[in-house]
C-alpha positions as CSV (number, residue, x, y, z in Angstrom):
1,M,-14.4,-62.1,3.0
2,K,-17.1,-62.5,0.2
3,D,-16.3,-60.9,-3.0
4,G,-19.4,-58.6,-4.4
5,K,-20.1,-57.8,-8.3
6,I,-20.6,-54.6,-10.0
7,I,-24.5,-54.4,-11.0
8,E,-23.8,-50.6,-12.6
9,V,-21.5,-47.7,-13.3
10,S,-22.5,-44.1,-12.9
11,G,-19.5,-42.0,-13.2
12,P,-17.1,-42.4,-10.1
13,L,-20.4,-44.0,-8.3
14,I,-20.3,-48.0,-8.7
15,K,-23.4,-49.9,-7.6
16,A,-22.7,-53.5,-6.2
17,S,-24.5,-56.2,-5.0
18,G,-23.5,-59.7,-2.4
19,M,-21.7,-56.9,-0.2
20,D,-23.5,-58.3,3.0
21,E,-20.3,-58.4,4.9
22,A,-18.7,-55.1,3.9
23,A,-19.8,-51.6,5.9
24,V,-20.4,-48.0,5.5
25,R,-16.8,-46.4,4.9
26,D,-14.9,-49.5,4.2
27,I,-12.5,-49.3,1.2
28,C,-13.0,-51.5,-1.8
29,L,-10.7,-52.6,-5.0
30,V,-13.1,-52.2,-7.9
31,G,-13.0,-54.1,-11.0
32,D,-10.2,-56.0,-12.9
33,L,-7.7,-52.8,-12.5
34,N,-8.5,-53.2,-8.4
35,L,-9.2,-49.4,-8.8
36,T,-9.4,-47.8,-5.1
37,G,-13.2,-46.9,-3.9
38,E,-15.0,-46.1,-0.3
39,I,-18.5,-47.1,0.4
40,I,-20.9,-44.4,1.1
41,E,-24.2,-45.6,1.5
42,M,-25.4,-49.8,2.0
43,H,-29.2,-50.8,1.0
44,G,-29.0,-54.6,2.5
45,D,-26.1,-56.1,0.5
46,T,-25.9,-53.5,-2.4
47,A,-23.0,-50.8,-1.9
48,F,-22.9,-47.8,-3.5
49,I,-19.0,-47.2,-3.8
50,Q,-17.4,-43.8,-5.0
51,V,-14.4,-44.5,-6.8
52,Y,-11.4,-42.6,-6.7
53,E,-10.1,-43.4,-10.1
54,E,-11.3,-42.8,-13.6
55,T,-13.9,-45.6,-14.1
56,S,-14.0,-46.3,-17.6
57,G,-14.1,-49.9,-18.8
58,L,-15.7,-50.8,-15.7
59,K,-18.4,-53.4,-16.5
60,P,-21.5,-55.4,-14.5
61,G,-20.3,-58.4,-13.3
62,Q,-16.8,-57.4,-12.5
63,V,-15.7,-58.0,-9.0
64,V,-15.8,-56.0,-6.2
65,K,-13.3,-56.7,-3.1
66,T,-13.8,-55.0,0.4
67,T,-10.8,-54.7,2.5
68,G,-12.8,-54.3,5.8
69,E,-10.7,-51.0,6.3
70,P,-11.6,-46.8,6.2
71,L,-9.6,-44.9,4.0
72,S,-6.6,-44.1,5.8
73,V,-3.8,-41.9,5.9
74,E,-0.1,-43.3,6.8
75,L,1.5,-40.7,9.3
76,G,5.4,-40.7,10.2
77,P,8.6,-39.5,8.9
78,G,8.5,-38.8,5.0
79,M,5.9,-36.4,4.7
80,L,7.0,-33.0,4.7
81,T,8.4,-31.4,1.1
82,R,6.2,-34.4,-0.5
83,M,3.5,-33.8,-2.7
84,F,0.4,-36.4,-2.7
85,D,-2.9,-36.5,-4.9
86,G,-6.3,-36.6,-2.7
87,I,-5.5,-40.5,-1.1
88,Q,-2.3,-39.7,-0.1
89,R,-0.5,-41.6,-3.4
90,P,2.9,-39.5,-3.7
91,L,2.7,-37.9,-7.4
92,Q,6.4,-38.4,-7.8
93,D,6.9,-42.1,-7.0
94,F,3.7,-42.7,-8.7
95,M,5.3,-40.7,-11.6
96,T,8.8,-42.9,-11.2
97,Q,7.2,-46.2,-11.0
98,T,4.5,-45.7,-14.1
99,D,7.0,-43.4,-16.5
100,S,4.2,-41.4,-17.2
101,W,3.1,-38.0,-16.6
102,F,-0.7,-39.0,-15.9
103,L,-2.4,-41.0,-13.3
104,Q,-2.3,-44.5,-14.0
105,R,-5.4,-46.8,-13.0
106,G,-5.1,-49.7,-10.2
107,V,-1.4,-48.7,-9.8
108,R,-0.5,-48.9,-5.6
109,V,2.4,-46.8,-4.4
110,D,3.2,-46.7,-1.0
111,A,2.4,-43.1,0.6
112,L,5.7,-43.2,2.7
113,D,8.7,-44.5,1.4
114,R,9.8,-48.2,3.1
115,S,13.1,-47.7,2.1
116,A,14.5,-44.5,3.6
117,K,16.3,-44.9,7.0
118,W,16.0,-42.2,9.5
119,E,18.3,-41.6,13.2
120,F,15.8,-41.8,15.8
121,E,16.8,-41.0,19.2
122,P,15.0,-42.4,22.3
123,K,13.5,-39.7,24.6
124,M,11.8,-42.4,26.7
125,S,13.8,-45.3,28.9
126,V,13.1,-49.0,29.4
127,G,10.7,-49.2,32.4
128,D,8.9,-45.7,32.0
129,E,4.9,-46.0,32.2
130,V,3.5,-44.4,28.8
131,T,0.0,-43.6,27.3
132,A,-1.3,-42.3,23.8
133,G,0.6,-39.6,22.6
134,D,3.5,-39.6,24.9
135,I,6.5,-38.8,22.6
136,V,8.8,-42.3,22.7
137,G,11.7,-40.9,20.5
138,T,12.4,-38.1,17.7
139,V,13.5,-38.4,14.3
140,Q,14.9,-35.3,12.7
141,E,12.5,-35.0,9.3
142,G,14.9,-32.7,7.1
143,P,17.2,-29.5,8.8
144,V,14.1,-27.7,10.1
145,V,11.1,-29.9,11.4
146,E,12.0,-32.2,14.7
147,H,9.5,-35.5,14.0
148,R,8.4,-36.5,17.5
149,I,7.5,-40.4,17.3
150,M,4.1,-40.8,19.8
151,V,2.8,-43.5,21.3
152,P,-0.5,-44.9,18.9
153,V,-4.1,-43.9,20.5
154,G,-5.2,-46.7,22.8
155,V,-2.1,-48.0,23.7
156,S,-0.7,-47.5,27.6
157,G,1.9,-49.4,29.5
158,R,4.9,-50.0,30.3
159,L,8.0,-49.5,28.1
160,A,9.3,-52.8,27.5
161,S,12.4,-51.8,25.2
162,I,13.6,-49.1,23.0
163,E,16.7,-48.7,20.5
164,S,18.3,-45.7,19.1
165,G,19.9,-45.7,15.7
166,E,19.2,-45.8,11.8
167,F,15.7,-47.6,11.1
168,T,13.2,-47.5,8.3
169,I,9.2,-46.8,8.7
170,E,8.6,-50.6,8.9
171,D,11.8,-51.6,11.9
172,T,10.1,-52.0,15.1
173,V,11.7,-49.4,17.5
174,Y,10.1,-49.7,20.8
175,Q,8.2,-52.3,22.4
176,V,5.2,-51.6,25.2
177,E,4.4,-54.5,27.5
178,T,0.3,-54.1,27.8
179,E,-2.4,-56.0,29.3
180,N,-2.6,-58.0,26.6
181,G,1.2,-58.9,25.8
182,V,4.1,-57.3,24.7
183,K,3.4,-55.3,21.3
184,D,6.1,-53.9,18.7
185,F,5.9,-50.7,17.0
186,T,7.3,-48.7,14.4
187,M,7.9,-44.8,13.9
188,M,4.7,-45.1,11.4
189,Q,1.0,-45.5,12.1
190,K,-2.4,-45.3,10.4
191,W,-5.6,-43.0,10.6
192,P,-8.9,-42.7,9.4
193,V,-9.2,-39.6,7.6
194,R,-13.0,-39.2,8.4
195,Q,-12.5,-39.4,12.6
196,G,-10.6,-36.4,14.2
197,R,-7.8,-37.6,16.5
198,P,-8.6,-37.4,19.8
199,V,-7.4,-34.6,22.4
200,Q,-7.6,-34.1,26.2
201,E,-9.1,-30.8,26.2
202,K,-10.1,-28.1,23.5
203,Y,-9.5,-24.4,24.4
204,A,-10.8,-20.7,23.1
205,P,-8.2,-19.3,20.3
206,N,-7.0,-15.9,21.6
207,R,-3.6,-15.4,20.4
208,I,-3.0,-14.2,17.1
209,M,-1.5,-16.2,14.1
210,S,0.5,-13.4,12.5
211,T,0.5,-13.6,8.6
212,G,2.3,-10.5,7.7
213,Q,-0.7,-9.1,5.4
214,R,-1.2,-5.9,7.0
215,V,-5.0,-5.9,6.5
216,I,-5.4,-9.3,7.9
217,D,-3.4,-8.8,11.0
218,T,-4.7,-5.5,11.7
219,F,-8.2,-5.4,10.9
220,F,-9.4,-9.2,10.6
221,P,-6.7,-11.1,12.5
222,I,-7.2,-14.7,12.8
223,T,-5.9,-17.2,15.8
224,K,-3.9,-19.9,16.2
225,G,-6.8,-22.7,16.4
226,G,-8.9,-20.4,14.2
227,A,-11.1,-20.9,11.2
228,A,-11.1,-18.2,8.1
229,A,-13.0,-18.1,5.0
230,V,-11.7,-16.3,2.2
231,P,-14.9,-15.5,-0.7
232,G,-14.3,-13.8,-3.7
233,P,-14.4,-14.0,-7.7
234,F,-12.4,-15.5,-9.9
235,G,-9.8,-12.9,-10.5
236,A,-9.7,-11.6,-6.8
237,G,-6.7,-12.8,-5.9
238,K,-8.0,-16.1,-3.7
239,T,-5.0,-18.0,-4.2
240,V,-3.0,-15.6,-4.0
241,V,-4.1,-14.6,0.0
242,Q,-3.9,-18.4,0.6
243,H,-0.7,-18.5,-0.8
244,Q,0.8,-15.4,1.0
245,I,-0.7,-16.9,4.7
246,A,1.1,-20.6,3.6
247,K,4.5,-18.8,3.1
248,Y,4.7,-16.3,6.0
249,A,2.4,-16.9,8.6
250,D,3.2,-18.0,12.1
251,A,2.9,-21.6,11.7
252,D,5.3,-24.5,12.4
253,I,3.9,-26.3,9.4
254,V,2.0,-25.6,6.6
255,V,-0.7,-28.5,5.0
256,Y,-1.4,-27.2,1.6
257,V,-4.4,-28.6,-0.5
258,G,-5.5,-27.8,-3.8
259,C,-8.7,-29.2,-4.4
260,G,-10.4,-28.9,-7.7
261,E,-8.4,-25.7,-8.8
262,R,-6.7,-25.6,-12.0
263,G,-3.9,-27.4,-12.3
264,N,-1.0,-24.0,-12.6
265,E,-2.2,-22.8,-9.2
266,M,-0.2,-25.9,-7.7
267,T,2.6,-25.6,-10.3
268,D,3.3,-21.8,-9.1
269,V,3.5,-23.6,-5.2
270,I,5.9,-26.7,-6.4
271,N,7.5,-23.3,-8.4
272,E,7.7,-20.9,-5.3
273,F,8.0,-22.5,-2.5
274,P,11.3,-24.2,-3.2
275,E,12.8,-20.9,-3.3
276,L,11.5,-19.3,-0.7
277,V,13.4,-19.1,2.8
278,D,11.8,-19.2,6.0
279,P,13.1,-16.1,7.6
280,K,12.5,-18.0,10.9
281,T,14.7,-20.6,10.1
282,G,16.6,-19.9,7.2
283,E,15.5,-23.0,5.0
284,S,13.7,-23.6,2.2
285,I,9.9,-23.2,3.5
286,M,9.3,-26.4,1.5
287,E,11.0,-27.9,4.2
288,R,8.0,-27.7,6.8
289,T,5.6,-28.0,3.9
290,V,2.9,-30.7,2.9
291,L,1.0,-30.4,-0.7
292,I,-2.3,-32.2,-1.2
293,A,-2.8,-32.0,-4.8
294,N,-6.3,-33.0,-6.3
295,T,-7.0,-30.3,-9.4
296,S,-9.7,-29.6,-11.4
297,N,-7.6,-32.2,-14.2
298,M,-7.9,-35.0,-11.3
299,P,-10.7,-37.5,-10.2
300,V,-13.7,-35.4,-9.2
301,A,-14.5,-38.1,-6.0
302,A,-10.7,-37.8,-4.8
303,R,-11.7,-34.3,-3.9
304,E,-13.7,-35.0,-1.6
305,A,-11.3,-37.2,0.4
306,S,-8.4,-34.6,0.0
307,V,-9.3,-31.7,2.6
308,Y,-10.0,-35.1,4.9
309,T,-6.7,-36.2,4.3
310,G,-4.9,-32.7,4.4
311,I,-6.8,-32.3,7.6
312,T,-5.3,-35.5,9.1
313,I,-2.2,-34.5,8.5
314,A,-2.5,-31.8,10.1
315,E,-4.0,-32.9,13.3
316,Y,-0.9,-35.2,13.4
317,F,1.1,-32.7,13.6
318,R,-0.5,-30.9,15.6
319,D,-0.6,-33.6,18.2
320,M,3.4,-33.3,18.5
321,G,3.1,-29.6,19.9
322,Y,3.4,-27.9,16.5
323,S,1.1,-25.0,15.3
324,V,-0.1,-25.9,12.1
325,A,-1.7,-24.1,9.1
326,I,-4.0,-25.8,6.4
327,M,-5.4,-24.0,3.4
328,A,-8.3,-25.9,1.0
329,D,-8.2,-24.1,-2.3
330,S,-11.3,-24.2,-2.6
331,T,-13.8,-25.9,-0.8
332,S,-16.2,-24.8,-3.6
333,R,-14.7,-27.6,-6.2
334,W,-14.7,-30.0,-2.8
335,A,-18.9,-29.5,-2.4
336,E,-19.4,-29.5,-5.9
337,A,-17.8,-33.1,-5.5
338,L,-20.5,-34.0,-2.9
339,R,-23.4,-32.4,-5.0
340,E,-22.1,-34.7,-8.0
341,M,-22.0,-37.9,-5.8
342,S,-25.4,-36.6,-4.2
343,G,-26.8,-36.3,-7.5
344,R,-25.8,-39.6,-8.3
345,L,-27.4,-41.3,-5.4
346,E,-30.7,-39.9,-6.2
347,E,-30.4,-38.0,-2.5
348,M,-33.6,-35.0,-2.4
349,P,-31.4,-31.9,-3.3
350,G,-31.3,-28.9,-1.2
351,D,-30.3,-25.1,-2.6
352,E,-29.0,-25.4,-5.6
353,G,-29.1,-28.6,-6.0
354,Y,-26.3,-29.0,-3.3
355,P,-26.8,-32.2,-0.9
356,A,-29.1,-31.5,2.3
357,Y,-26.2,-32.1,4.8
358,L,-23.6,-29.6,2.9
359,G,-23.7,-27.4,6.1
360,S,-22.9,-30.7,8.4
361,R,-20.1,-31.4,6.5
362,I,-18.9,-28.2,6.1
363,A,-18.7,-27.5,10.1
364,E,-17.1,-31.0,10.8
365,Y,-14.4,-30.1,8.5
366,Y,-14.1,-26.7,10.1
367,E,-14.7,-28.1,13.6
368,R,-11.3,-30.5,13.2
369,A,-9.7,-26.6,14.0
370,G,-8.6,-25.7,17.1
371,I,-5.7,-25.1,20.0
372,V,-5.8,-27.9,22.2
373,Q,-4.1,-30.0,25.3
374,T,-2.8,-33.2,23.2
375,L,-2.4,-36.5,24.3
376,G,0.3,-37.6,26.7
377,H,1.5,-36.6,30.0
378,D,4.0,-33.8,29.1
379,D,1.7,-30.7,28.9
380,R,1.7,-30.2,24.9
381,T,-0.5,-27.6,23.6
382,G,-0.7,-27.7,19.5
383,S,-2.9,-26.2,17.1
384,V,-4.7,-26.4,13.6
385,T,-5.9,-23.2,12.2
386,A,-8.3,-23.5,9.0
387,I,-8.2,-21.4,6.1
388,G,-10.6,-22.2,3.4
389,A,-10.9,-20.0,0.0
390,V,-14.5,-20.2,-1.4
391,S,-15.0,-19.8,-5.2
392,P,-19.1,-18.5,-5.3
393,P,-19.5,-18.3,-9.3
394,G,-19.7,-14.3,-9.8
395,G,-18.7,-13.6,-6.3
396,D,-22.3,-13.8,-5.1
397,T,-21.6,-14.6,-1.3
398,S,-25.2,-15.8,-0.7
399,E,-24.6,-19.0,-2.6
400,P,-25.2,-22.1,0.0
401,V,-21.3,-22.7,0.5
402,T,-20.5,-19.6,1.6
403,Q,-23.4,-19.3,3.6
404,N,-23.0,-22.8,5.3
405,T,-19.2,-21.6,5.6
406,L,-19.6,-18.5,7.5
407,R,-21.9,-20.3,10.0
408,V,-18.8,-22.3,11.0
409,V,-15.8,-19.7,10.9
410,K,-15.5,-16.7,12.7
411,V,-13.2,-14.7,10.0
412,F,-14.5,-13.4,6.9
413,W,-11.7,-11.8,4.0
414,G,-14.3,-11.2,1.4
415,L,-12.4,-10.3,-1.6
416,D,-13.8,-7.5,-3.7
417,S,-13.3,-7.6,-7.9
418,S,-13.5,-3.7,-7.8
419,L,-10.7,-3.7,-5.8
420,S,-8.9,-6.2,-7.7
421,Q,-9.5,-4.5,-10.7
422,Q,-8.5,-1.1,-9.3
423,R,-4.6,-3.4,-8.7
424,H,-5.5,-3.3,-4.9
425,F,-4.5,-6.2,-3.4
426,P,-4.9,-8.2,-1.1
427,A,-8.3,-7.2,-2.4
428,I,-9.9,-7.5,0.9
429,N,-12.6,-5.3,1.3
430,W,-12.3,-3.8,4.8
431,L,-16.1,-2.5,5.4
432,D,-17.6,-6.0,4.1
433,S,-14.9,-8.2,6.5
434,Y,-14.8,-9.1,9.7
435,S,-13.2,-11.2,12.6
436,L,-14.7,-12.1,15.7
437,Y,-11.6,-13.0,17.4
438,Q,-10.5,-9.2,17.2
439,N,-11.4,-8.1,20.3
440,D,-9.3,-10.9,22.5
441,V,-6.5,-10.3,20.1
442,T,-6.0,-6.9,20.0
443,K,-6.6,-6.6,23.7
444,H,-3.3,-9.1,23.9
445,L,-1.2,-7.1,21.2
446,S,-1.8,-4.3,23.0
447,E,-0.6,-5.6,26.3
448,E,2.6,-6.9,24.2
449,R,3.4,-4.0,22.1
450,G,2.9,-1.7,24.8
451,V,0.5,0.7,23.1
452,D,-3.4,1.2,22.7
453,W,-3.6,-1.2,19.8
454,S,-6.8,-1.5,20.3
455,G,-7.6,2.9,19.7
456,M,-5.5,2.5,16.7
457,V,-7.4,0.0,14.9
458,R,-10.9,1.6,16.0
459,Q,-9.3,5.1,14.9
460,A,-8.1,3.7,11.8
461,M,-10.9,1.6,10.9
462,G,-13.4,4.8,11.7
463,I,-11.3,7.2,8.8
464,L,-12.0,4.6,6.3
465,S,-15.8,4.2,7.5
466,E,-16.1,7.5,7.4
467,E,-14.5,8.3,3.9
468,S,-17.0,5.6,2.3
469,S,-19.8,8.2,3.4
470,L,-18.0,11.2,2.3
471,Q,-17.7,9.2,-1.2
472,E,-21.3,9.3,-1.5
473,I,-21.3,13.1,-1.3
474,V,-18.4,13.8,-3.6
475,R,-19.6,11.5,-6.4
476,L,-22.9,13.6,-6.5
477,V,-21.9,17.0,-5.8
478,G,-18.0,17.1,-6.0
479,V,-15.1,17.3,-3.2
480,D,-15.3,20.8,-3.3
481,A,-18.8,20.6,-1.4
482,L,-17.0,19.0,1.4
483,S,-15.2,21.1,4.6
484,E,-11.8,21.4,5.0
485,S,-11.8,18.9,7.8
486,D,-13.8,16.4,5.5
487,R,-11.2,16.7,3.0
488,L,-8.4,16.2,5.2
489,T,-10.4,12.8,6.0
490,L,-9.7,11.6,2.4
491,V,-6.4,12.4,2.4
492,V,-5.3,10.0,5.9
493,A,-8.2,7.5,4.1
494,R,-5.7,7.4,0.9
495,M,-2.9,7.0,3.2
496,L,-4.5,4.2,5.0
497,R,-5.8,2.4,1.6
498,E,-2.5,2.9,-0.3
499,D,0.3,3.4,1.6
500,Y,-0.9,0.8,4.5
501,L,-3.5,-1.7,3.7
502,Q,-2.4,-2.2,-0.2
503,Q,0.6,-4.5,-0.3
504,N,2.9,-5.9,-3.2
505,A,3.2,-9.7,-3.1
506,F,5.8,-9.5,-5.6
507,D,8.4,-6.9,-3.8
508,D,11.0,-8.4,-1.4
509,V,10.7,-6.1,1.1
510,D,6.5,-5.5,1.0
511,T,5.4,-8.7,0.4
512,T,5.4,-9.3,4.3
513,T,5.3,-7.3,7.5
514,S,6.4,-7.6,10.9
515,D,4.1,-7.0,14.0
516,E,6.6,-4.0,14.4
517,K,6.8,-2.7,11.5
518,Q,2.8,-3.1,11.2
519,T,3.0,-0.7,14.2
520,K,5.3,2.1,13.4
521,M,3.7,2.4,10.2
522,L,0.1,2.8,11.5
523,S,1.5,5.3,14.4
524,V,2.6,7.3,11.4
525,I,-0.3,7.6,9.3
526,L,-2.5,8.1,12.5
527,H,0.0,10.7,14.2
528,F,0.0,13.0,10.3
529,S,-3.8,12.7,11.1
530,E,-3.5,14.2,14.7
531,K,-1.0,16.9,13.8
532,A,-3.0,18.2,10.8
533,R,-6.1,18.1,12.8
534,K,-4.5,20.3,15.5
535,A,-2.9,22.2,13.4
536,M,-6.9,23.3,11.4
537,D,-8.0,23.8,14.9
538,V,-5.4,26.9,15.4
539,G,-6.1,28.2,12.0
540,A,-4.3,26.7,9.3
541,Y,-6.2,25.7,6.2
542,Y,-6.0,22.4,4.3
543,D,-4.1,23.8,1.2
544,E,-1.3,25.2,3.5
545,I,-1.5,21.6,5.7
546,L,-0.6,19.6,2.4
547,K,1.8,22.0,0.9
548,G,3.7,22.2,3.9
549,T,4.0,18.5,4.6
550,K,4.4,17.6,0.7
551,E,7.9,16.5,1.4
552,V,6.9,14.0,4.5
553,R,3.9,12.6,2.7
554,E,6.3,11.2,-0.1
555,K,7.9,9.8,2.6
556,I,4.8,7.9,4.2
557,S,3.9,6.8,0.7
558,R,7.5,5.2,0.5
559,M,7.7,3.8,4.3
560,K,6.2,0.4,3.1
561,Y,9.6,-0.5,1.4
562,I,11.5,0.6,4.3
563,H,13.1,-2.7,5.1
564,E,12.9,-4.4,8.4
565,D,16.2,-3.8,9.5
566,D,16.2,0.2,9.2
567,I,12.8,0.3,11.4
568,A,14.4,3.3,13.3
569,E,13.7,5.5,9.6
570,F,9.9,5.3,11.4
571,D,10.7,7.9,14.0
572,T,12.9,10.1,11.7
573,I,9.5,10.2,9.6
574,L,7.3,10.8,13.0
575,S,10.2,13.9,13.7
576,D,9.5,15.1,10.3
577,I,5.6,15.5,10.7
578,D,6.0,17.3,13.8
579,E,8.6,19.4,12.1
580,Q,6.5,19.8,9.0
581,I,3.4,20.9,10.1
582,G,4.8,23.2,13.3
583,A,6.7,25.1,10.3
584,T,3.2,25.6,8.6
585,I,1.5,26.5,11.5
586,Q,4.4,29.2,12.5
587,K,4.5,30.8,8.7
588,G,0.3,30.6,9.1
589,G,0.5,32.8,12.1
590,Q,3.1,35.4,10.6
591,E,1.0,35.6,7.5
């Protein structure tokens, strides 16, 4: 193809002429160092290219070569446990090849290891009819994940040959006889990141994705295939919430995208994840994790590509039939990259300088989440659950990124700086947050757990809402102005806040809570409320109830630290509530 020439350099944006044979979204090699760039706009034979590497030293007149291919990722065995940058360059291999801790410009490193050999086990036989999405064989990628080798999109025919044994990702492992002849296929395929992978059918999400975080699973649940936003000011705990979900969510695969945040947050992931043992498999959580790192000290333009790289990898594992959770931390930094490129293109700005198409770009990303029936003859279902942190300046959720995100997602976990200052974590404000999946999810959970979970959740939220109203009175005239019933409400609400919703991410027991333990914990607090109110109805005083239940209230305050293996202790606490409140009523009657 005909080469172009640089005519202007403006930070990560390059203007090149003589590009009449190129097209929008083509990848280009820019300048003498062959820097990686992508055409984002064309005017005649003039191309505007966003470069994913540092552009200092580029000068007008240097050559621009177009590859004719879109920005794509390599998909195949060898992605798990690894860290890539925003355009899928493996950072460990990059460091080894360049012998440097810093990104060297113009260096080409294969995303997947070409020399590693994988044991391929066929799942179909010669002569079988195959179509896009069919699983022709499997590779055991580490001790946890079975990597399923699928027929690429657009391919159908009869299986002409298939072999078992050890192969690299470039070796031919099967052949398909198509209408255009016999074609060879390897264990690797490529896919353009800005195009969603096709599916047979998309379903409405209605099954909870358990996260182990009580405030989320109880009040603001997210479904498998759902989308959630975590807005909050600096220091409110957005990253910790995402880390906790990545560690303990009920997902088969985790894709964590560090997009524009500080490098030390990705360092925490690298340090913590390998040491954490997945309770389901007994292996390190890293064995089912893919990391995409494009932190604040890495090229700005590559932030824009990093979320697409992450979601494409997530869709690939979804097509295997897995439940995938993708974390983007944070979409605000991604939007800032869009704003910078839009400004350099001299486009008409929208709110606060963001491009007018910000809302559609955010929607395009979150719409790729969902629970689907995948391509292929078998009835496989897979899901991608998207959770994006938003970092609004000063915690102002009226800014454009937050508002455009909330128009798309159905779960809002609003982080509150006042809660974080009180050291209440997760600092999710239970009065501001919401989940549009809650009704469907709690209905299913009520059936599965054999309790009125919907009623329990409504009752608990009612108590917390009532506490908020009572606190206004307390601030004005003091707690003594409240009735005894209202003072009891404050006690129960404090139990819900401190003994149920507050959770210690650094405690081995409290860091995650199973569905069964959550049900037991909430039932204990609501049982205490019910029994205490019945005691009041028959004449017991507030002070008598508090004095008579001192011991059991201490047990309730420590129940979050009860180990999952000792779940029977909750039945003991329920018995103690009945006994101590019964004794209080009896004592009051004798007096």
